[in-house]
matplotlib code that plots the C-alpha trace (Angstrom):
import matplotlib.pyplot as plt

x = [0.0, 1.2, 2.6, 0.7, 3.0, 2.9, 4.2, 6.5, 8.2, 11.9, 11.7, 8.9, 11.2, 13.9, 11.3, 9.6, 12.9, 13.5, 10.1, 8.5, 4.7, 3.7, 0.2, -0.6, -3.3, -5.5, -5.2, -6.0, -9.2, -10.5, -10.1, -13.2, -12.5, -14.3, -13.3, -11.6, -13.3, -10.6, -11.3, -8.9, -9.3, -7.6, -6.5, -4.1, -5.0, -4.0, -6.6, -6.6, -2.8, -2.8, -5.7, -4.0, -0.7, -2.3, -4.6, -1.7, 0.0, -3.2, -3.9, -0.7, -2.1, -4.2, -6.6, -9.9, -10.3, -13.4, -12.3, -14.3, -12.8, -13.5, -13.1, -13.6, -16.8, -15.2, -12.7, -13.5, -10.9, -9.6, -7.5, -9.9, -13.1, -16.2, -17.8, -15.0, -15.5, -19.3, -19.0, -16.3, -16.0, -18.2, -18.1, -17.7, -21.4, -22.3, -20.1, -20.1, -22.4, -20.1, -16.9, -13.9, -11.1, -8.5, -8.1, -5.4, -5.3, -3.0, -0.8, -1.7, 0.4, -0.6, 2.5, 3.1, -0.1, -0.7, -3.0, -5.8, -5.7, -6.3, -9.9, -10.9, -9.1, -12.2, -13.6, -10.3, -10.3, -13.8, -12.5, -9.5, -11.7, -13.9, -10.9, -9.8, -13.1, -14.5, -11.4, -9.2, -5.9, -5.2, -2.2, -1.4, 0.9, 3.2, 1.3, -1.6, 1.0, 2.1, -1.6, -2.5, 0.5, -0.5, -4.2, -3.8, -0.5, 0.1, 3.3, 4.4, 5.7, 8.8, 9.5, 12.6, 15.1, 15.0, 12.5, 13.4, 13.0, 14.5, 15.1, 16.6, 18.1, 16.4, 17.3, 14.8, 15.0, 12.8, 13.4, 10.8, 8.0, 5.5, 5.4, 8.9, 8.8, 10.9, 12.6, 16.3, 18.2, 18.0, 15.5, 14.9, 11.9, 10.8, 10.3, 8.8, 8.0, 8.8, 8.3, 9.4, 8.8, 11.4, 12.4, 12.5, 8.8, 8.0, 10.0, 7.8, 5.0, 5.4, 2.7, 4.6, 7.7, 9.9, 10.2, 12.4, 14.5, 16.9, 20.1, 19.2, 15.4, 14.7, 11.9, 10.2, 7.7, 6.1, 3.4, 1.2, 2.2, -1.3, -0.6, -3.9, -2.1, 0.8, 2.4, 4.6, 6.3, 7.5, 5.8, 6.4, 3.4, 5.1, 5.5, 8.8, 8.0, 6.2, 9.2, 10.2, 6.7, 6.9, 10.4, 9.6, 6.3, 8.3, 10.9, 8.1, 6.8, 10.3, 10.6, 14.2, 13.8, 16.8, 17.2, 15.7, 18.5, 19.6, 16.9, 18.2, 21.2, 24.2, 21.8, 20.8, 17.1, 17.3, 17.9, 15.0, 14.8, 15.5, 12.7, 14.6, 11.8, 9.1, 9.8, 9.8, 6.7, 4.7, 6.0, 5.2, 1.6, 1.1, 2.5, 0.1, -2.9, -2.1, -0.6, -2.2, -5.6, -6.5, -4.9, -6.3, -9.6, -12.7, -14.9, -17.9, -17.3, -19.7, -17.1, -14.2, -14.8, -14.8, -11.8, -9.8, -10.6, -9.3, -6.2, -5.5, -6.0, -3.6, -0.9, -1.1]
y = [0.0, 3.6, 6.0, 9.3, 12.3, 16.0, 16.7, 19.4, 17.1, 16.8, 13.0, 13.1, 13.8, 11.3, 8.5, 9.3, 9.0, 5.6, 4.5, 4.3, 4.7, 7.9, 9.3, 12.9, 14.2, 15.2, 11.7, 10.0, 11.9, 11.3, 7.5, 5.2, 1.7, -1.5, -5.2, -5.9, -8.3, -10.6, -13.4, -16.3, -18.2, -21.5, -23.3, -25.7, -29.4, -29.4, -26.8, -27.4, -27.0, -23.9, -22.1, -22.7, -21.3, -18.1, -17.6, -17.8, -14.9, -12.8, -13.4, -11.9, -8.4, -6.1, -5.6, -7.5, -9.5, -11.4, -14.2, -15.7, -18.9, -19.6, -22.6, -23.1, -24.6, -26.0, -28.3, -31.1, -31.4, -34.9, -34.1, -32.2, -33.8, -32.6, -32.0, -29.5, -27.7, -27.5, -26.4, -23.7, -22.6, -20.6, -20.5, -17.4, -17.4, -17.0, -13.8, -12.2, -9.3, -8.5, -6.3, -7.1, -5.0, -7.7, -11.0, -13.6, -16.1, -19.1, -21.0, -24.4, -27.4, -26.9, -25.1, -27.8, -26.9, -23.9, -21.5, -22.3, -26.0, -25.6, -26.8, -23.8, -21.2, -19.5, -19.3, -17.9, -15.2, -14.2, -14.1, -12.0, -9.6, -9.4, -8.7, -5.9, -4.2, -5.1, -5.8, -3.0, -5.0, -8.5, -10.7, -13.4, -16.2, -18.4, -19.9, -17.4, -14.6, -15.9, -16.4, -12.9, -11.3, -13.2, -12.3, -8.6, -7.9, -10.7, -11.7, -15.3, -17.9, -19.9, -23.5, -24.2, -26.9, -27.9, -27.2, -24.3, -25.6, -24.4, -21.3, -18.4, -15.1, -12.0, -8.4, -5.7, -3.5, -0.7, 0.0, 2.7, 0.2, 0.0, -3.8, -4.0, -1.6, -3.1, -5.6, -6.2, -5.4, -9.1, -11.8, -15.5, -17.1, -20.5, -21.2, -24.3, -24.1, -25.3, -22.0, -18.4, -14.9, -12.7, -9.2, -8.0, -8.7, -6.8, -3.7, -3.4, -2.3, 1.2, 0.5, -2.5, -2.5, -5.3, -4.9, -8.0, -10.5, -13.4, -14.1, -17.8, -17.9, -14.8, -12.3, -12.6, -9.7, -7.4, -4.8, -2.5, 1.0, 1.8, -1.0, -2.7, -5.9, -7.7, -10.7, -13.0, -15.9, -17.6, -19.0, -17.0, -18.7, -22.2, -24.0, -25.5, -28.9, -28.0, -28.3, -31.5, -33.0, -32.1, -33.5, -36.8, -37.1, -36.8, -39.3, -41.8, -41.3, -42.1, -38.6, -38.3, -34.7, -32.6, -31.9, -28.4, -25.9, -24.2, -26.0, -29.0, -28.6, -30.1, -30.7, -33.9, -34.7, -36.7, -33.4, -31.2, -28.1, -24.8, -22.2, -19.1, -17.0, -16.9, -13.3, -11.8, -13.8, -12.3, -8.8, -9.1, -10.1, -7.5, -4.8, -5.8, -6.0, -2.7, -0.4, -1.8, -2.6, -1.1, 2.3, 2.7, 0.9, 3.1, 2.7, 1.7, -1.5, -0.1, 2.7, 0.3, 0.5, 4.3, 4.4, 2.1, 4.1, 7.3, 5.4, 4.1, 7.6, 9.1, 6.5, 7.3]
z = [0.0, -0.6, 2.0, 2.2, 2.8, 1.8, -1.6, -0.3, 2.2, 1.1, 1.1, -1.5, -4.5, -3.3, -2.8, -6.1, -7.9, -6.3, -7.8, -4.3, -4.4, -2.7, -2.4, -1.9, 0.4, -2.6, -4.1, -0.8, -0.2, -3.7, -3.5, -3.3, -2.0, -2.9, -3.5, -6.8, -9.2, -10.7, -13.2, -13.7, -17.0, -16.1, -19.2, -17.4, -17.2, -13.5, -12.6, -8.9, -8.6, -10.8, -9.1, -5.8, -7.0, -8.4, -5.5, -3.1, -4.8, -5.1, -1.4, -0.2, -0.3, 2.0, -1.0, -0.9, -4.0, -5.3, -7.6, -10.5, -11.9, -15.6, -17.8, -21.5, -22.8, -26.0, -24.1, -21.7, -18.9, -18.3, -15.2, -13.0, -11.6, -13.2, -9.8, -9.0, -12.3, -11.9, -8.2, -8.6, -12.2, -14.6, -18.3, -20.4, -21.5, -17.8, -17.3, -20.7, -19.5, -16.6, -16.4, -14.3, -12.8, -13.7, -15.5, -15.5, -18.4, -17.7, -20.0, -21.5, -22.8, -26.5, -27.8, -30.3, -32.1, -34.4, -32.6, -35.0, -34.2, -30.5, -29.9, -27.9, -30.0, -31.2, -27.7, -26.3, -29.0, -27.8, -24.2, -25.2, -27.1, -24.1, -21.9, -24.2, -23.9, -20.4, -18.2, -17.0, -16.9, -18.2, -17.3, -19.9, -18.8, -20.9, -23.9, -23.2, -23.6, -27.0, -28.0, -27.0, -28.7, -31.9, -31.7, -30.9, -32.8, -35.2, -33.4, -34.2, -31.9, -32.8, -32.0, -30.0, -30.7, -27.1, -24.4, -22.0, -18.5, -15.3, -13.2, -15.1, -14.2, -15.7, -16.0, -15.3, -18.4, -17.2, -13.5, -13.5, -14.3, -11.5, -12.1, -10.8, -7.9, -5.1, -7.4, -7.5, -10.7, -11.5, -10.4, -10.9, -12.5, -13.8, -17.4, -19.0, -22.7, -26.2, -28.1, -27.8, -29.1, -30.6, -29.6, -33.2, -33.6, -30.4, -31.5, -34.6, -32.4, -30.8, -28.2, -26.7, -24.5, -23.1, -19.4, -18.5, -20.3, -19.7, -21.7, -21.5, -21.6, -23.7, -23.3, -19.9, -19.6, -22.2, -21.6, -23.6, -23.0, -21.6, -19.1, -19.9, -21.1, -19.5, -21.2, -19.1, -20.8, -17.6, -14.5, -11.4, -9.9, -10.0, -6.7, -5.5, -7.0, -10.2, -12.6, -10.7, -11.4, -15.1, -15.4, -13.7, -15.7, -18.9, -17.7, -16.9, -20.5, -21.9, -23.5, -22.4, -21.1, -20.1, -16.4, -15.7, -15.5, -12.3, -10.4, -8.5, -6.2, -8.0, -11.0, -9.3, -9.6, -6.4, -4.5, -3.2, -5.5, -3.9, -3.9, -5.2, -6.8, -4.1, -2.9, -6.4, -7.4, -4.5, -5.2, -9.0, -8.3, -5.6, -7.8, -10.7, -8.3, -6.7, -9.4, -12.5, -11.2, -7.8, -8.3, -11.9, -12.3, -12.0, -8.9, -11.0, -13.1, -15.7, -16.4, -17.4, -21.1, -21.2, -18.8, -21.0, -24.0, -22.4, -21.2, -24.8, -26.3, -23.7, -24.4, -28.2]

ax = plt.figure().add_subplot(projection="3d")
ax.plot(x, y, z, "-o")
ax.set_aspect("equal")
plt.show()
């Protein structure tokens, strides 16, 4: 949460230069407060594990958040009990008349397929168009980030010779970004994917900017300059043992996977992985929830479309 100090206090300028969030008296008295409405479109087959991971990060904040879990109608999940889906999840047709302060769309293990061959691609495009119009800020993760960049900007994904899997060091390229307030100059984050996006394709679009990247894993975070869309190619939400489970699953399938990089002590899969990204994961999601949603979204959900239009016009 912000600190509230007079604008003429000497510390104000110093803290502002350090990218510390400061609120003036005028801003404080004008704020209206209500719970945030956040939708999570869970495309992962392991839905229970994924929802737990994301909710853990969203819950580490003083901001009250109401969560709506969404699943696709065009794809039947084989790994999550139907009773769980019917009890806790809604479909897009049930919420299409609503607006949301924020939305998170997860990755999915469909990277080997062209976008058009994914069985819920048409439905996902409808959801992404809805997010563009009726959600103030949307966070796209891993494959969903590639899908959204392709849908909105025509940016292609490229197949890798070998899967990127492991914990990689990233450089914060824009230290003034509110997403990275409180971050160190470098941070660790998990990646697990067979495809990538290229910086040259991002640079062709003046309304996009790369915020973080890794010399080993490539682009990590991209945002639209109006901050309504965030694209993350990695998995800060992963638990300690998520990559371990993926690796051992592929070993059991005789896929001969490479050992995830920088993950197991001494690169030995028999050793318990170190959790080296937890602090930055919590900080990233708290920053998104606070600075990109809570501090910006209008008090009335019905005003989101107009507010986003003004934001886009200002950024142009």
